[in-house]
Structure formats: structure tokens, C-alpha cells
C-alpha angles and dihedrals in degrees: 000000000000117000114261097015116144102247132189098193110123120228131166124262114265114271128219095273091053092045088051088058089049095048096109089055092044090054090055092047091051089058092062107098094209092061131075122193105218095174125012107285094006114104130190131198107208107321096331131088110252111167138011138155136242136187138201139147090289093059142260121329136185125213109211124183109228122175091345097308130098113241124188122224129184112245102175100110133048090247092052090050091051089051090049092050090052090051091050092049090047091052092052 
């Protein structure tokens, strides 16, 4: 699946074990003053949902709201997480 593509495939929200694996990324996201983490791994920008994580047998994914639409990004590898962090920073 291409990065940033609007995707309708349904996957479950990331559980505690997956969020534990994402903790270094979550720490960096928590440092961004424009974001608020309302629930572990679920970030809001202002009053609107902005970023959250999913998991399934294909890996870890992040749903990021860009220009009013949710876009899904792979977040399974360190490189994918770095790319996601750059996209988040760019959107802010």
C-alpha cells in the first residue's frame, strides 16, 4: 500500500504491546506542543482527532488526518516511523 493513500481497509486499534513497541515514537510525538494525547497512542490537534495507530497481520499502521482526510501510513519499521514523524511535523 502506498504511503499516504486514503484507505478503507479496517484494522484494529493498536493494543498495549504494539504501543510499547511504538513508545520511542510516542515520546517524540508527545514533545510536539500542538498535539495532545488523550488516550495512549491517540493524538488530537485542537479539538479534532489527528493521529492514531492500528495493527493487523500486515503490520503497524498510523492514520493521520491531512487536509481533512484520513490517510494511512505504514509504521512497522524504524524508517517508516521516521517518515511518519516528518509527515506529522510537516502537517503541523
